[in-house]
Phi, psi and omega in degrees: 000131180283338172235125176258133176231144175207148177244123176202140178054037176081006183242130167268120176256128175246119186237125171294130186222055178227055189297332179294340177245025179057032180059027175300138190266130177258170177303316180298324179292319176300318180298316179298317181291321178298314179299318183296316181291318179294323176295317181296324180300325181265003183256109183297338180286340178268122184244350177203158181235136178238126178247128182213173178230225179249163180300331182267343181199136171279290169199141177278006181096206182291141167289110192295324178296312179294321180301312181290325180295324185252009183293153180206147175292340176266079186296334182290352177269356188266150177301330178297325178294316178301316181296311184291325176293320178296316180294315182294327187260354185295135183281337182278152182292142182239127177249139174239140175241116190243121172233147181069203186287136170232093191252144176059240181295342174297330172273318182305314184297333179294333179294343181255002176269163183267317177235127182234119178246139184231143173284161181289353175262005183288143175227141184236152175196144173235075191274043186292321179294331178292342178255011180071026184239184177240169179301164187229156169049049174069015179294330179285348174263312189284321182295317174297325178295320184282312190258347189090151186299313185302316182285323177296320179297320178300318182285318185280327180279318182273328180070021184278156179288143175223158191275170176297321180297320179289322177299321178293316180299327180282343184090011180285327182235160185275327185196148173253133185228156170300148186306318184292340181264347189301299187296315177301322180293313180296320178296321179294321178293320176297320178295321177299315178299318182296334181272346180279164180299121187297317182295322179296316179297315180299317182292320178299315178297317180299316181293322178296328182265359183303134182088346180258335189303309181292322180294320178297315180299318179294321180292322177299318179294317180297312179298320180299319179294313180295319179300313179297321178296315182287334181298330180267002183272170187297321183296317178294320179298319177296318181298314182288322177298316179297321180299312183286335177271001177057049177223169177283136177289153178242105182262004187292339181277357180254145180240000000 
């Protein structure tokens, strides 16, 4: 199974389990995760959600072959949309444990989690401009709110990789830990959440997000429309062609 899910001690754990492909996410994986979160939302026995990957990689982002095969200008019809809406809207607290690379949507999804812990080997990137695309799922709204415009602009415009220490300084993650301590620490925090009053946690999360929920949803739709539009344009086609041909893309012919 490319996504492992288990429920125990009040915690739903969702684990990326495709290490041979650097945990690159397929349409089927998005569907599985969306179903798991929606099921957990209605399951009183689940009081917290933990998302994790492997010690060497969280996720390399979208599986590009699968992504292009299933892409659509109507992004709201896609399983990735279902997953991100479920993650963004879930009332229960979500903890993420990140080791290794968290690329593209691997970083974007963290913006919708409540507690994010990273190993000291974690690396982050939102390389949408390098693919001729624009940010996704409200990342162009949330990252400037979290990190401030100058640092968010550096990450979103350049698309360069940055370290766990820098992610912590930006406010993107809650804590940096040695790799061997990461998962036990995140599991312990999820267990603490699971033992706290569920209604209190839900209300606290709701109040912290009050006034943002509708804005996030609207921003996700705007980005989705722009993303779909750009996906069919020449720059994105050049970026993906270059990727599969294992060469550097040439964007100089586009204005």
